N, C-alpha and C positions, 0 to 999 in steps of 0.2 A: 141957822148955823153959819158960822164964819168960814168963808172959803178962802184959803190962802191965795195971795196975789199970783203966785206962779201957776196955780191951778185955774184961777179965773182967766188968766191970759191964754192958757191952753184951750179952755172952753170957748172963749170968744173967738179963737182962731179955728173953731170947728172940730176940735178933737173928739174922738170917741171916748166916752166915760164907761168903762167896763166895771160892773159891780160883781165882785166875786162873792157868790152866794152859796153857803153850805146848807142852808135850810134852818140854821140856828138863830137864836135870838139876836145876836150881834149883827149878822147879815141882814136880818129883817129890819132892825132899827135903823141901820145904815141906809137901806133902800128908802125907807120912809123919809129920813132926813134929807137925802139927796133929791128926792122928788119934791119935797116941800121947799127946798132951796131954789127951785125954779130952773134947774138945768133943763134945757130943751129935751123933750122926750125922744126926739129923733137922733139925739146924741147919746142916749142911754142904752145900755145892753146888759142883760143879766147873763152871767156865765156860771155854770155849776159843774163841778167835777163829781160825777156820780161814782159811788163806791160799790155799786152792785149789791151783792147779797149781804155785805157787812154794813150797808147803809141802813138807817132806820126806815122802816116801811112808811110810805106816804110822803117822803121828803120832796120828791119832785112835784107832786100834786100840791103840796103846801106852798112851795115856791111859786108855782103858777097862780095860785089863789091870792097871794099877798104881794104881788109885784106890779100891780096897776096896769096889767096888759102889756108890759114892756117885752120886747123880744127876748127869747131865752135860747141860749146855746148850751147844749149838753156836751161836756168834754169827757171822753171815755179813755181809760188807760189801755195800753197795748196788751196788758195781761192783768188778770184779776189779782186781788190781794192775796188770796191763797196760792195762786200760781207763783206770785213773786216770792212768798215765804218759802215755798218748796224749792224754788230755784236757788235761793240763798242758803237754805238749810237752817234758817233762823228767822225769828221775828225781828222787826225793827225795834229800836230802843229810843228813849228820849235823847240820847246822844247821837245816834245814827238813824235819822228819821227818813229812811228810804221810802216809807209810805207817803210822806209829804211830797217828796220829789217825783216819785214814779206815779202815784195815784192822783195827785192834785196839781202841784205846780207845773209839772211838765205837760200834762194834757191840756190844762187851761192855756198855757202860753202858746202851745201849738194851735189851738182853736182860735185864739185871738190873732195870731199872725195870719191865719187863713182868712179871718173875717176882714182884717184890714186890707189884705190883698184883693178881696172880692168887692170891697167898698172904697174905691179910690177917692170918694168925696171927703174922707177924713184926712187925706194927704199924709198918711203914715203917722198921724199923731194919736197917741192913746194915753189916757189916764186910767191906771188900774187901781180901783178903790177896794180896800180890804178892811174888814171889820175888827182889826186887832185893837185892844184897849190896854192902856197903861196899867189899869188895876189888876189885870190878869196875872202878870208875872214881872219879875225884875228885868228879864230880858226884853219884854215888850215895853216896859216903862221907858227904856232908853232908846227905843227905836225912833228915828226921825219921822215926823208927820208927813213930810214930802221928801222924796229922794229920787234920783235918776236911776232907772233900771239899766245897768250897764250891759247886761246880757241881752236885753230886748232892744236897746238903742243901737241900731246899726245904720249904715248909709241909707238915707231915705226914710228912716223911721225914728221918731222921738217917743220914748216910753217913760212915763213918770209913774211912780208908785205913790199912793196917797192913803193915809189912815184917817178918814173923815170923823170917826167917833172915838179917836184915841183917848180923849179926856172924859168920856162918859163913864158913869158908874153902872154897876149891874142894876141898881134900882132905877136909874134914868133910862136904861135900855128897855126894861119892862114897861115903864111909864110911857115911853114913846110908842111902843106897840099898842098899848091899851088906848092911848089918846087918839090913835088913828083908827080905832074901831076894829082892830085885829086881835087875834089870839096867837100865841107862840105855838110852835110844833107840839103835837100831843104828848111827846115823850117827857117834856118838862112837867106837865101836869101829873104824870105818872111817877115822878120822883127823880128824874135825871137832872143833874146840874149843868150839863153841857151836852152839845150835840155834835158828834163826829162819827167815827166808826162806832157801832154799837158796843163793841169791846175795844177800848182804845189803850194804847201804850201809856197814855197820859191820864187815864182814868183814876179817880180816887177809889178807895175801897168801897165807899158807899155807892158810887156809880156802878162799879163792877157787880155788886150785889143786886142792885136794881136791874141792871141789864140782864143778869142771869134769871131773874124772876120774869122779866118781860119777854125774853127771847131764849127759852130753854133749848130749842132745837139748834139754834146757832151756837149756843154754848157747847153743845155736844160736838159740833164740828171743830171748834177751837180745841177742845180737850183731846179729840182724836188726833188732830194735827200736832199738838204738843207731844203726844205719845209717839207719833210717827217719826218726827225729826229729832226728838230728844232735846228740844229747846222750848223755852217758855215765853209767853207773852209778857209776864212780869219781869222787870229788869233785875229784881232781887233773886231770880232763879226759882222762885216758888211757883209751882204749877197752879193753874186756875182751879183745878179740883181741890188741891190742898188749901189754897187761899180761901175759897168759898166755904170749905168745911170748917176752917178755923173761925170764920166770921159767923157761921151758923151756930157754932158751939159757944161762942163768946157770950 
C-alpha cells in the first residue's frame, strides 16, 4: 500500500500508529494492510471501543485472533448504550450520532491520550488509523485521507487522522482478508452486511431482519426500551416491532 508522505514522516519520527478496530471487515483489512506495509510492530497498537451487550458476540476474541499479536487496548464508555438512551429519553439518529461520540470516539480518544502519557517514547506523536472507505457513502467519499485532529493536537501532542483503505472496494476488503489466510467476523457469514451495534441506527432493513433472527433476546430489550421511552430506533418513527412485522408480511 502507498503510505502518504506526511504519515511516513510521522512513522519515521517514531509516532504511535493506533489502529481503530471495530471487529468488522474494514478494520480487519486495514490491520492486514498496515502490517504488510512494514510499519514497525512496536509502533502499532490496536484500540477497540467495546459496545458491551449491544456488540456482536465474539468481537473481542475475533480481534485478538486476527491482529498478529499486536497490543490491544479496550476502550469502555462511561455508561452503557441503554443507559445513554434512557438518560436522553431517545435513541441516537443518523443526524445526531451520540452513540458514536459517547460510545466510540470519546472512549477511544481518552484511552489513546492515556497510552501516550504512559509511553513517552512516542514523544506525543500519534497517527490514528481508521477504516473508513469512500465507497461507503457520499460523506465518506469526500473525507480527506490525511487530516490534523485539532481536538487531539494540543501542546506537546501531534495527532493525525489517517484513512489507509479509503480507496478500497468491498470486494478488495474481503480479498485482503482471504489472502492473509483469515476469515471475517462470523456475523458476515450469517447474513450481516456490516458490523457495528447489532441493531444500528444506520442498519438497512435487511440487516435489521438478520439481526432480529440472530439475536432475538437483544431485540426484545430494544423493543421494551422503545415502549418505555416512547421513542424508536428507526429515524422514520416506526417501531422495531412494526418494522419487522412489515418485513415478515412482505
